[in-house]
TIVO-2410 file (N, C-alpha, C; in nm, 3 decimals):
# residues 177
REC num residu      c1      c2      c3 atome chaine
REC   1      M   0.082  -0.120   0.000     N      A
REC   1      M   0.000   0.000   0.000    CA      A
REC   1      M   0.086   0.126   0.000     C      A
REC   2      A   0.200   0.126   0.065     N      A
REC   2      A   0.288   0.242   0.071    CA      A
REC   2      A   0.342   0.276  -0.067     C      A
REC   3      K   0.373   0.172  -0.147     N      A
REC   3      K   0.422   0.197  -0.283    CA      A
REC   3      K   0.314   0.262  -0.369     C      A
REC   4      A   0.193   0.217  -0.357     N      A
REC   4      A   0.082   0.274  -0.434    CA      A
REC   4      A   0.058   0.419  -0.394     C      A
REC   5      Q   0.067   0.448  -0.265     N      A
REC   5      Q   0.048   0.586  -0.218    CA      A
REC   5      Q   0.159   0.676  -0.271     C      A
REC   6      K   0.282   0.631  -0.269     N      A
REC   6      K   0.394   0.711  -0.321    CA      A
REC   6      K   0.375   0.740  -0.470     C      A
REC   7      R   0.328   0.636  -0.543     N      A
REC   7      R   0.307   0.653  -0.686    CA      A
REC   7      R   0.198   0.758  -0.711     C      A
REC   8      W   0.089   0.754  -0.635     N      A
REC   8      W  -0.019   0.852  -0.650    CA      A
REC   8      W   0.032   0.992  -0.617     C      A
REC   9      I   0.111   1.004  -0.515     N      A
REC   9      I   0.167   1.135  -0.478    CA      A
REC   9      I   0.256   1.186  -0.591     C      A
REC  10      Q   0.337   1.098  -0.651     N      A
REC  10      Q   0.422   1.137  -0.763    CA      A
REC  10      Q   0.336   1.182  -0.882     C      A
REC  11      Y   0.230   1.110  -0.912     N      A
REC  11      Y   0.140   1.149  -1.021    CA      A
REC  11      Y   0.077   1.285  -0.996     C      A
REC  12      I   0.034   1.309  -0.874     N      A
REC  12      I  -0.028   1.438  -0.840    CA      A
REC  12      I   0.074   1.551  -0.852     C      A
REC  13      I   0.195   1.528  -0.805     N      A
REC  13      I   0.300   1.631  -0.816    CA      A
REC  13      I   0.331   1.660  -0.962     C      A
REC  14      M   0.344   1.556  -1.044     N      A
REC  14      M   0.370   1.577  -1.187    CA      A
REC  14      M   0.255   1.651  -1.253     C      A
REC  15      L   0.133   1.618  -1.217     N      A
REC  15      L   0.017   1.687  -1.272    CA      A
REC  15      L   0.018   1.835  -1.234     C      A
REC  16      L   0.049   1.864  -1.108     N      A
REC  16      L   0.057   2.004  -1.063    CA      A
REC  16      L   0.166   2.080  -1.137     C      A
REC  17      I   0.279   2.016  -1.159     N      A
REC  17      I   0.388   2.081  -1.234    CA      A
REC  17      I   0.344   2.109  -1.377     C      A
REC  18      L   0.278   2.013  -1.441     N      A
REC  18      L   0.230   2.035  -1.577    CA      A
REC  18      L   0.126   2.146  -1.584     C      A
REC  19      V   0.037   2.151  -1.487     N      A
REC  19      V  -0.063   2.259  -1.483    CA      A
REC  19      V   0.006   2.394  -1.466     C      A
REC  20      A   0.108   2.402  -1.380     N      A
REC  20      A   0.181   2.527  -1.358    CA      A
REC  20      A   0.252   2.571  -1.486     C      A
REC  21      I   0.315   2.476  -1.555     N      A
REC  21      I   0.384   2.509  -1.681    CA      A
REC  21      I   0.282   2.557  -1.784     C      A
REC  22      G   0.169   2.490  -1.793     N      A
REC  22      G   0.064   2.531  -1.885    CA      A
REC  22      G   0.013   2.671  -1.855     C      A
REC  23      F  -0.005   2.702  -1.727     N      A
REC  23      F  -0.052   2.834  -1.687    CA      A
REC  23      F   0.050   2.941  -1.726     C      A
REC  24      I   0.177   2.914  -1.701     N      A
REC  24      I   0.282   3.011  -1.735    CA      A
REC  24      I   0.286   3.035  -1.886     C      A
REC  25      L   0.275   2.930  -1.964     N      A
REC  25      L   0.273   2.946  -2.109    CA      A
REC  25      L   0.150   3.025  -2.154     C      A
REC  26      F   0.036   2.996  -2.098     N      A
REC  26      F  -0.088   3.066  -2.132    CA      A
REC  26      F  -0.075   3.215  -2.103     C      A
REC  27      V  -0.027   3.249  -1.984     N      A
REC  27      V  -0.013   3.389  -1.945    CA      A
REC  27      V   0.088   3.460  -2.034     C      A
REC  28      S   0.200   3.394  -2.067     N      A
REC  28      S   0.301   3.460  -2.149    CA      A
REC  28      S   0.253   3.482  -2.292     C      A
REC  29      V   0.167   3.397  -2.343     N      A
REC  29      V   0.116   3.412  -2.479    CA      A
REC  29      V   0.007   3.518  -2.485     C      A
REC  30      F  -0.085   3.516  -2.391     N      A
REC  30      F  -0.202   3.605  -2.398    CA      A
REC  30      F  -0.188   3.732  -2.318     C      A
REC  31      K  -0.116   3.736  -2.209     N      A
REC  31      K  -0.087   3.857  -2.131    CA      A
REC  31      K  -0.203   3.953  -2.120     C      A
REC  32      D  -0.319   3.905  -2.089     N      A
REC  32      D  -0.438   3.990  -2.071    CA      A
REC  32      D  -0.464   4.080  -2.191     C      A
REC  33      G  -0.431   4.036  -2.310     N      A
REC  33      G  -0.456   4.115  -2.430    CA      A
REC  33      G  -0.364   4.235  -2.443     C      A
REC  34      E  -0.257   4.240  -2.367     N      A
REC  34      E  -0.166   4.354  -2.370    CA      A
REC  34      E  -0.104   4.368  -2.507     C      A
REC  35      K  -0.112   4.488  -2.561     N      A
REC  35      K  -0.054   4.515  -2.693    CA      A
REC  35      K   0.077   4.590  -2.673     C      A
REC  36      V   0.178   4.545  -2.741     N      A
REC  36      V   0.306   4.614  -2.735    CA      A
REC  36      V   0.315   4.706  -2.856     C      A
REC  37      V   0.342   4.834  -2.833     N      A
REC  37      V   0.354   4.927  -2.944    CA      A
REC  37      V   0.488   4.904  -3.013     C      A
REC  38      K   0.484   4.919  -3.146     N      A
REC  38      K   0.603   4.893  -3.226    CA      A
REC  38      K   0.625   5.008  -3.323     C      A
REC  39      I   0.744   5.011  -3.377     N      A
REC  39      I   0.775   5.108  -3.482    CA      A
REC  39      I   0.677   5.084  -3.597     C      A
REC  40      G   0.619   5.192  -3.647     N      A
REC  40      G   0.520   5.184  -3.754    CA      A
REC  40      G   0.377   5.192  -3.704     C      A
REC  41      D   0.356   5.171  -3.573     N      A
REC  41      D   0.222   5.183  -3.514    CA      A
REC  41      D   0.187   5.329  -3.491     C      A
REC  42      K   0.058   5.356  -3.483     N      A
REC  42      K   0.012   5.488  -3.438    CA      A
REC  42      K   0.043   5.497  -3.288     C      A
REC  43      A   0.093   5.610  -3.245     N      A
REC  43      A   0.123   5.629  -3.104    CA      A
REC  43      A  -0.007   5.634  -3.024     C      A
REC  44      P  -0.015   5.561  -2.913     N      A
REC  44      P  -0.136   5.567  -2.830    CA      A
REC  44      P  -0.158   5.710  -2.780     C      A
REC  45      L  -0.280   5.759  -2.797     N      A
REC  45      L  -0.313   5.895  -2.752    CA      A
REC  45      L  -0.334   5.895  -2.601     C      A
REC  46      F  -0.306   6.007  -2.539     N      A
REC  46      F  -0.326   6.021  -2.395    CA      A
REC  46      F  -0.347   6.167  -2.360     C      A
REC  47      E  -0.399   6.186  -2.242     N      A
REC  47      E  -0.416   6.321  -2.186    CA      A
REC  47      E  -0.379   6.313  -2.039     C      A
REC  48      L  -0.287   6.399  -1.998     N      A
REC  48      L  -0.241   6.404  -1.859    CA      A
REC  48      L  -0.237   6.549  -1.813     C      A
REC  49      K  -0.211   6.568  -1.686     N      A
REC  49      K  -0.187   6.702  -1.632    CA      A
REC  49      K  -0.037   6.729  -1.638     C      A
REC  50      S  -0.003   6.854  -1.666     N      A
REC  50      S   0.138   6.893  -1.668    CA      A
REC  50      S   0.181   6.928  -1.527     C      A
REC  51      L   0.310   6.948  -1.512     N      A
REC  51      L   0.366   6.989  -1.384    CA      A
REC  51      L   0.304   7.121  -1.338     C      A
REC  52      D   0.263   7.205  -1.434     N      A
REC  52      D   0.201   7.334  -1.403    CA      A
REC  52      D   0.050   7.323  -1.380     C      A
REC  53      G  -0.006   7.202  -1.397     N      A
REC  53      G  -0.148   7.182  -1.377    CA      A
REC  53      G  -0.232   7.195  -1.503     C      A
REC  54      D  -0.167   7.225  -1.617     N      A
REC  54      D  -0.238   7.235  -1.745    CA      A
REC  54      D  -0.262   7.096  -1.803     C      A
REC  55      K  -0.352   7.090  -1.900     N      A
REC  55      K  -0.378   6.965  -1.972    CA      A
REC  55      K  -0.269   6.945  -2.077     C      A
REC  56      V  -0.220   6.822  -2.087     N      A
REC  56      V  -0.123   6.785  -2.191    CA      A
REC  56      V  -0.181   6.666  -2.266     C      A
REC  57      A  -0.204   6.683  -2.395     N      A
REC  57      A  -0.259   6.575  -2.477    CA      A
REC  57      A  -0.169   6.554  -2.598     C      A
REC  58      L  -0.140   6.429  -2.629     N      A
REC  58      L  -0.054   6.399  -2.743    CA      A
REC  58      L  -0.116   6.451  -2.873     C      A
REC  59      K  -0.249   6.449  -2.882     N      A
REC  59      K  -0.315   6.494  -3.006    CA      A
REC  59      K  -0.286   6.642  -3.034     C      A
REC  60      D  -0.251   6.720  -2.931     N      A
REC  60      D  -0.219   6.862  -2.950    CA      A
REC  60      D  -0.087   6.882  -3.023     C      A
REC  61      Y  -0.009   6.776  -3.038     N      A
REC  61      Y   0.121   6.784  -3.105    CA      A
REC  61      Y   0.113   6.740  -3.252     C      A
REC  62      K  -0.009   6.717  -3.300     N      A
REC  62      K  -0.026   6.675  -3.440    CA      A
REC  62      K   0.039   6.778  -3.532     C      A
REC  63      G   0.110   6.729  -3.631     N      A
REC  63      G   0.180   6.817  -3.724    CA      A
REC  63      G   0.322   6.847  -3.682     C      A
REC  64      K   0.361   6.800  -3.564     N      A
REC  64      K   0.497   6.820  -3.515    CA      A
REC  64      K   0.561   6.684  -3.486     C      A
REC  65      G   0.692   6.680  -3.495     N      A
REC  65      G   0.764   6.562  -3.449    CA      A
REC  65      G   0.769   6.566  -3.297     C      A
REC  66      V   0.762   6.450  -3.234     N      A
REC  66      V   0.761   6.446  -3.087    CA      A
REC  66      V   0.864   6.344  -3.037     C      A
REC  67      I   0.945   6.388  -2.943     N      A
REC  67      I   1.033   6.299  -2.869    CA      A
REC  67      I   0.961   6.279  -2.736     C      A
REC  68      L   0.903   6.160  -2.717     N      A
REC  68      L   0.825   6.128  -2.597    CA      A
REC  68      L   0.914   6.049  -2.502     C      A
REC  69      N   0.954   6.113  -2.393     N      A
REC  69      N   1.054   6.058  -2.302    CA      A
REC  69      N   0.992   6.025  -2.167     C      A
REC  70      F   0.996   5.897  -2.130     N      A
REC  70      F   0.949   5.851  -1.998    CA      A
REC  70      F   1.067   5.849  -1.903     C      A
REC  71      W   1.047   5.904  -1.782     N      A
REC  71      W   1.158   5.915  -1.688    CA      A
REC  71      W   1.107   5.917  -1.544     C      A
REC  72      G   1.201   5.910  -1.449     N      A
REC  72      G   1.170   5.919  -1.307    CA      A
REC  72      G   1.279   5.993  -1.233     C      A
REC  73      T   1.244   6.054  -1.122     N      A
REC  73      T   1.341   6.134  -1.046    CA      A
REC  73      T   1.453   6.049  -0.986     C      A
REC  74      W   1.427   5.922  -0.961     N      A
REC  74      W   1.525   5.832  -0.900    CA      A
REC  74      W   1.622   5.774  -1.003     C      A
REC  75      C   1.598   5.800  -1.130     N      A
REC  75      C   1.672   5.739  -1.242    CA      A
REC  75      C   1.794   5.824  -1.277     C      A
REC  76      E   1.912   5.774  -1.246     N      A
REC  76      E   2.036   5.850  -1.272    CA      A
REC  76      E   2.057   5.875  -1.422     C      A
REC  77      P   2.037   5.776  -1.511     N      A
REC  77      P   2.052   5.806  -1.654    CA      A
REC  77      P   1.953   5.914  -1.702     C      A
REC  78      C   1.832   5.917  -1.641     N      A
REC  78      C   1.735   6.021  -1.676    CA      A
REC  78      C   1.790   6.158  -1.641     C      A
REC  79      K   1.851   6.165  -1.524     N      A
REC  79      K   1.910   6.291  -1.477    CA      A
REC  79      K   2.021   6.337  -1.571     C      A
REC  80      E   2.099   6.242  -1.620     N      A
REC  80      E   2.211   6.276  -1.708    CA      A
REC  80      E   2.164   6.319  -1.848     C      A
REC  81      E   2.055   6.260  -1.900     N      A
REC  81      E   2.013   6.293  -2.035    CA      A
REC  81      E   1.921   6.415  -2.042     C      A
REC  82      M   1.862   6.455  -1.930     N      A
REC  82      M   1.765   6.565  -1.930    CA      A
REC  82      M   1.824   6.696  -1.984     C      A
REC  83      P   1.945   6.739  -1.942     N      A
REC  83      P   2.001   6.863  -2.001    CA      A
REC  83      P   2.024   6.853  -2.152     C      A
REC  84      D   2.067   6.735  -2.200     N      A
REC  84      D   2.085   6.718  -2.345    CA      A
REC  84      D   1.952   6.728  -2.418     C      A
REC  85      L   1.848   6.666  -2.363     N      A
REC  85      L   1.715   6.677  -2.423    CA      A
REC  85      L   1.672   6.823  -2.431     C      A
REC  86      N   1.696   6.897  -2.324     N      A
REC  86      N   1.657   7.037  -2.319    CA      A
REC  86      N   1.733   7.119  -2.424     C      A
REC  87      R   1.865   7.099  -2.431     N      A
REC  87      R   1.946   7.174  -2.528    CA      A
REC  87      R   1.901   7.145  -2.671     C      A
REC  88      M   1.878   7.016  -2.702     N      A
REC  88      M   1.837   6.980  -2.838    CA      A
REC  88      M   1.695   7.030  -2.868     C      A
REC  89      H   1.610   7.030  -2.766     N      A
REC  89      H   1.474   7.085  -2.785    CA      A
REC  89      H   1.482   7.232  -2.822     C      A
REC  90      N   1.569   7.305  -2.753     N      A
REC  90      N   1.583   7.448  -2.784    CA      A
REC  90      N   1.631   7.471  -2.927     C      A
REC  91      L   1.710   7.378  -2.981     N      A
REC  91      L   1.758   7.390  -3.119    CA      A
REC  91      L   1.653   7.350  -3.223     C      A
REC  92      Y   1.570   7.252  -3.191     N      A
REC  92      Y   1.478   7.196  -3.289    CA      A
REC  92      Y   1.332   7.240  -3.274     C      A
REC  93      E   1.299   7.310  -3.168     N      A
REC  93      E   1.159   7.352  -3.149    CA      A
REC  93      E   1.112   7.439  -3.265     C      A
REC  94      S   1.196   7.529  -3.312     N      A
REC  94      S   1.157   7.616  -3.423    CA      A
REC  94      S   1.146   7.539  -3.555     C      A
REC  95      K   1.199   7.417  -3.557     N      A
REC  95      K   1.193   7.332  -3.677    CA      A
REC  95      K   1.078   7.232  -3.669     C      A
REC  96      G   0.990   7.248  -3.569     N      A
REC  96      G   0.871   7.164  -3.560    CA      A
REC  96      G   0.887   7.035  -3.481     C      A
REC  97      V   0.990   7.028  -3.396     N      A
REC  97      V   1.009   6.908  -3.314    CA      A
REC  97      V   0.998   6.946  -3.166     C      A
REC  98      E   0.913   6.874  -3.095     N      A
REC  98      E   0.889   6.900  -2.953    CA      A
REC  98      E   0.939   6.784  -2.868     C      A
REC  99      V   0.979   6.815  -2.746     N      A
REC  99      V   1.011   6.712  -2.647    CA      A
REC  99      V   0.901   6.717  -2.542     C      A
REC 100      L   0.838   6.603  -2.520     N      A
REC 100      L   0.738   6.590  -2.415    CA      A
REC 100      L   0.786   6.481  -2.321     C      A
REC 101      T   0.809   6.518  -2.197     N      A
REC 101      T   0.854   6.420  -2.099    CA      A
REC 101      T   0.736   6.373  -2.016     C      A
REC 102      V   0.735   6.245  -1.985     N      A
REC 102      V   0.629   6.186  -1.903    CA      A
REC 102      V   0.696   6.131  -1.777     C      A
REC 103      H   0.665   6.195  -1.666     N      A
REC 103      H   0.721   6.150  -1.540    CA      A
REC 103      H   0.629   6.048  -1.476     C      A
REC 104      V   0.686   5.942  -1.424     N      A
REC 104      V   0.607   5.836  -1.361    CA      A
REC 104      V   0.630   5.835  -1.210     C      A
REC 105      K   0.523   5.820  -1.138     N      A
REC 105      K   0.518   5.790  -0.994    CA      A
REC 105      K   0.528   5.906  -0.897     C      A
REC 106      D   0.629   5.990  -0.902     N      A
REC 106      D   0.651   6.087  -0.795    CA      A
REC 106      D   0.554   6.204  -0.797     C      A
REC 107      S   0.554   6.279  -0.688     N      A
REC 107      S   0.467   6.396  -0.674    CA      A
REC 107      S   0.525   6.515  -0.751     C      A
REC 108      P   0.442   6.614  -0.783     N      A
REC 108      P   0.492   6.734  -0.850    CA      A
REC 108      P   0.605   6.801  -0.771     C      A
REC 109      Q   0.596   6.799  -0.638     N      A
REC 109      Q   0.701   6.861  -0.557    CA      A
REC 109      Q   0.835   6.791  -0.576     C      A
REC 110      Q   0.834   6.658  -0.584     N      A
REC 110      Q   0.958   6.584  -0.605    CA      A
REC 110      Q   1.017   6.614  -0.743     C      A
REC 111      V   0.929   6.629  -0.843     N      A
REC 111      V   0.974   6.662  -0.978    CA      A
REC 111      V   1.037   6.801  -0.980     C      A
REC 112      K   0.973   6.897  -0.915     N      A
REC 112      K   1.028   7.033  -0.909    CA      A
REC 112      K   1.164   7.033  -0.840     C      A
REC 113      Q   1.177   6.956  -0.734     N      A
REC 113      Q   1.305   6.947  -0.663    CA      A
REC 113      Q   1.411   6.885  -0.753     C      A
REC 114      F   1.374   6.783  -0.828     N      A
REC 114      F   1.465   6.718  -0.924    CA      A
REC 114      F   1.522   6.822  -1.020     C      A
REC 115      F   1.434   6.905  -1.078     N      A
REC 115      F   1.479   7.005  -1.174    CA      A
REC 115      F   1.565   7.113  -1.107     C      A
REC 116      S   1.534   7.147  -0.984     N      A
REC 116      S   1.613   7.250  -0.915    CA      A
REC 116      S   1.754   7.202  -0.884     C      A
REC 117      E   1.775   7.070  -0.880     N      A
REC 117      E   1.907   7.014  -0.849    CA      A
REC 117      E   1.991   6.984  -0.972     C      A
REC 118      L   1.936   7.004  -1.091     N      A
REC 118      L   2.013   6.981  -1.213    CA      A
REC 118      L   2.118   7.091  -1.230     C      A
REC 119      P   2.231   7.061  -1.295     N      A
REC 119      P   2.338   7.160  -1.309    CA      A
REC 119      P   2.304   7.278  -1.400     C      A
REC 120      E   2.202   7.261  -1.484     N      A
REC 120      E   2.158   7.371  -1.570    CA      A
REC 120      E   2.006   7.371  -1.577     C      A
REC 121      E   1.950   7.486  -1.612     N      A
REC 121      E   1.804   7.498  -1.616    CA      A
REC 121      E   1.745   7.412  -1.727     C      A
REC 122      V   1.638   7.343  -1.695     N      A
REC 122      V   1.564   7.261  -1.790    CA      A
REC 122      V   1.420   7.308  -1.788     C      A
REC 123      D   1.366   7.342  -1.906     N      A
REC 123      D   1.229   7.394  -1.912    CA      A
REC 123      D   1.141   7.312  -2.007     C      A
REC 124      L   1.161   7.182  -2.007     N      A
REC 124      L   1.080   7.093  -2.091    CA      A
REC 124      L   0.941   7.076  -2.033     C      A
REC 125      K   0.844   7.046  -2.119     N      A
REC 125      K   0.708   7.017  -2.076    CA      A
REC 125      K   0.709   6.882  -2.005     C      A
REC 126      V   0.652   6.877  -1.885     N      A
REC 126      V   0.647   6.754  -1.805    CA      A
REC 126      V   0.502   6.716  -1.782     C      A
REC 127      A   0.464   6.597  -1.829     N      A
REC 127      A   0.332   6.540  -1.803    CA      A
REC 127      A   0.348   6.441  -1.688     C      A
REC 128      L   0.251   6.441  -1.596     N      A
REC 128      L   0.259   6.355  -1.478    CA      A
REC 128      L   0.170   6.233  -1.495     C      A
REC 129      D   0.230   6.116  -1.490     N      A
REC 129      D   0.158   5.989  -1.507    CA      A
REC 129      D   0.163   5.912  -1.376     C      A
REC 130      G   0.098   5.965  -1.274     N      A
REC 130      G   0.099   5.902  -1.142    CA      A
REC 130      G   0.037   5.764  -1.139     C      A
REC 131      S  -0.056   5.737  -1.228     N      A
REC 131      S  -0.123   5.606  -1.231    CA      A
REC 131      S  -0.049   5.506  -1.320     C      A
REC 132      N   0.052   5.552  -1.393     N      A
REC 132      N   0.130   5.470  -1.486    CA      A
REC 132      N   0.049   5.419  -1.605     C      A
REC 133      D  -0.068   5.476  -1.630     N      A
REC 133      D  -0.150   5.431  -1.743    CA      A
REC 133      D  -0.081   5.454  -1.877     C      A
REC 134      V  -0.019   5.570  -1.893     N      A
REC 134      V   0.047   5.600  -2.020    CA      A
REC 134      V   0.174   5.516  -2.033     C      A
REC 135      M   0.249   5.505  -1.926     N      A
REC 135      M   0.369   5.420  -1.928    CA      A
REC 135      M   0.332   5.277  -1.968     C      A
REC 136      N   0.222   5.226  -1.914     N      A
REC 136      N   0.178   5.090  -1.947    CA      A
REC 136      N   0.131   5.081  -2.091     C      A
REC 137      A   0.062   5.184  -2.141     N      A
REC 137      A   0.014   5.184  -2.279    CA      A
REC 137      A   0.131   5.175  -2.378     C      A
REC 138      Y   0.242   5.237  -2.341     N      A
REC 138      Y   0.361   5.235  -2.427    CA      A
REC 138      Y   0.457   5.121  -2.389     C      A
REC 139      N   0.424   5.049  -2.284     N      A
REC 139      N   0.510   4.941  -2.235    CA      A
REC 139      N   0.651   4.994  -2.208     C      A
REC 140      A   0.656   5.111  -2.144     N      A
REC 140      A   0.782   5.181  -2.120    CA      A
REC 140      A   0.828   5.159  -1.975     C      A
REC 141      N   0.844   5.034  -1.937     N      A
REC 141      N   0.876   5.002  -1.798    CA      A
REC 141      N   1.018   5.037  -1.757     C      A
REC 142      D   1.113   5.023  -1.848     N      A
REC 142      D   1.253   5.054  -1.817    CA      A
REC 142      D   1.275   5.202  -1.844     C      A
REC 143      L   1.338   5.270  -1.750     N      A
REC 143      L   1.361   5.414  -1.765    CA      A
REC 143      L   1.509   5.443  -1.779     C      A
REC 144      P   1.544   5.545  -1.857     N      A
REC 144      P   1.457   5.622  -1.945    CA      A
REC 144      P   1.414   5.538  -2.066     C      A
REC 145      N   1.304   5.579  -2.124     N      A
REC 145      N   1.246   5.507  -2.237    CA      A
REC 145      N   1.186   5.612  -2.329     C      A
REC 146      T   1.226   5.613  -2.454     N      A
REC 146      T   1.188   5.721  -2.544    CA      A
REC 146      T   1.126   5.667  -2.673     C      A
REC 147      Y   1.013   5.727  -2.711     N      A
REC 147      Y   0.948   5.698  -2.838    CA      A
REC 147      Y   0.960   5.821  -2.926     C      A
REC 148      V   0.991   5.798  -3.052     N      A
REC 148      V   1.009   5.906  -3.149    CA      A
REC 148      V   0.889   5.899  -3.244     C      A
REC 149      I   0.810   6.006  -3.246     N      A
REC 149      I   0.681   6.007  -3.316    CA      A
REC 149      I   0.682   6.117  -3.423     C      A
REC 150      D   0.640   6.080  -3.543     N      A
REC 150      D   0.641   6.179  -3.652    CA      A
REC 150      D   0.518   6.269  -3.648     C      A
REC 151      A   0.511   6.363  -3.742     N      A
REC 151      A   0.403   6.462  -3.745    CA      A
REC 151      A   0.265   6.401  -3.766     C      A
REC 152      N   0.260   6.277  -3.815     N      A
REC 152      N   0.132   6.207  -3.836    CA      A
REC 152      N   0.096   6.115  -3.720     C      A
REC 153      G   0.175   6.118  -3.615     N      A
REC 153      G   0.145   6.036  -3.498    CA      A
REC 153      G   0.193   5.892  -3.508     C      A
REC 154      V   0.285   5.864  -3.600     N      A
REC 154      V   0.338   5.729  -3.619    CA      A
REC 154      V   0.472   5.716  -3.547     C      A
REC 155      I   0.489   5.606  -3.477     N      A
REC 155      I   0.615   5.580  -3.406    CA      A
REC 155      I   0.722   5.544  -3.509     C      A
REC 156      K   0.829   5.622  -3.511     N      A
REC 156      K   0.938   5.603  -3.607    CA      A
REC 156      K   1.061   5.536  -3.544     C      A
REC 157      A   1.075   5.548  -3.412     N      A
REC 157      A   1.190   5.486  -3.344    CA      A
REC 157      A   1.156   5.470  -3.196     C      A
REC 158      H   1.230   5.381  -3.134     N      A
REC 158      H   1.213   5.355  -2.991    CA      A
REC 158      H   1.352   5.335  -2.933     C      A
REC 159      H   1.381   5.404  -2.823     N      A
REC 159      H   1.514   5.397  -2.761    CA      A
REC 159      H   1.497   5.364  -2.613     C      A
REC 160      K   1.551   5.250  -2.571     N      A
REC 160      K   1.552   5.215  -2.428    CA      A
REC 160      K   1.687   5.254  -2.372     C      A
REC 161      G   1.685   5.319  -2.258     N      A
REC 161      G   1.810   5.360  -2.194    CA      A
REC 161      G   1.844   5.504  -2.226     C      A
REC 162      Q   1.957   5.547  -2.171     N      A
REC 162      Q   2.001   5.684  -2.186    CA      A
REC 162      Q   2.042   5.714  -2.330     C      A
REC 163      M   2.001   5.831  -2.377     N      A
REC 163      M   2.039   5.876  -2.510    CA      A
REC 163      M   2.155   5.975  -2.500     C      A
REC 164      S   2.244   5.968  -2.597     N      A
REC 164      S   2.350   6.068  -2.608    CA      A
REC 164      S   2.293   6.189  -2.683     C      A
REC 165      Q   2.366   6.296  -2.684     N      A
REC 165      Q   2.321   6.413  -2.758    CA      A
REC 165      Q   2.313   6.380  -2.907     C      A
REC 166      A   2.404   6.295  -2.957     N      A
REC 166      A   2.401   6.253  -3.098    CA      A
REC 166      A   2.275   6.171  -3.127     C      A
REC 167      D   2.236   6.084  -3.033     N      A
REC 167      D   2.112   6.006  -3.050    CA      A
REC 167      D   1.992   6.100  -3.061     C      A
REC 168      I   1.986   6.195  -2.970     N      A
REC 168      I   1.873   6.288  -2.967    CA      A
REC 168      I   1.865   6.366  -3.098     C      A
REC 169      K   1.979   6.414  -3.144     N      A
REC 169      K   1.983   6.490  -3.271    CA      A
REC 169      K   1.935   6.402  -3.386     C      A
REC 170      K   1.982   6.278  -3.391     N      A
REC 170      K   1.941   6.185  -3.498    CA      A
REC 170      K   1.789   6.166  -3.496     C      A
REC 171      Y   1.732   6.146  -3.377     N      A
REC 171      Y   1.587   6.125  -3.367    CA      A
REC 171      Y   1.509   6.250  -3.403     C      A
REC 172      M   1.560   6.367  -3.365     N      A
REC 172      M   1.491   6.491  -3.399    CA      A
REC 172      M   1.492   6.514  -3.549     C      A
REC 173      E   1.602   6.484  -3.613     N      A
REC 173      E   1.609   6.500  -3.758    CA      A
REC 173      E   1.519   6.397  -3.828     C      A
REC 174      L   1.504   6.279  -3.768     N      A
REC 174      L   1.418   6.176  -3.824    CA      A
REC 174      L   1.272   6.221  -3.833     C      A
REC 175      V   1.225   6.297  -3.733     N      A
REC 175      V   1.083   6.336  -3.728    CA      A
REC 175      V   1.058   6.484  -3.755     C      A
REC 176      Q   1.162   6.554  -3.798     N      A
REC 176      Q   1.143   6.695  -3.832    CA      A
REC 176      Q   1.050   6.705  -3.952     C      A
REC 177      P   0.938   6.779  -3.937     N      A
REC 177      P   0.843   6.787  -4.050    CA      A
REC 177      P   0.900   6.864  -4.168     C      A
***
């Protein structure tokens, strides 16, 4: 009887392992219908509040190239690339290219403190995504994370990680109308 019981326990354990593997495969394939945005897709539209309390909507940038940069105050590479983004924005704004930054998680006060501690003034538009809805829509979990969007709202490039000034210039020229 002990041998039969051991065999049944082994069968149950194997069945549980197979069910767990099946569940993991199912979740990885279907992921609750989550869509990953890709180059060539229309950029997901959104509307958020800016650091100043104004409305910021991606649709308001129609006709302009957009560098959409997701960042956080705790992110050291974000801190390092922010002045370069600002400098390049100042050069390309008159050419129809805008930089829109989307800050995730922190309060407006923490964001203001972040900017006050930078070595040079940065005056980029900051949209606050406290709920992470926009970050999730773009699947921009790793920070910094940048989407390059043309004047028609189509994603032309995607950059994960810190961008150099040369990267930023290349992307701005890519979407300059």
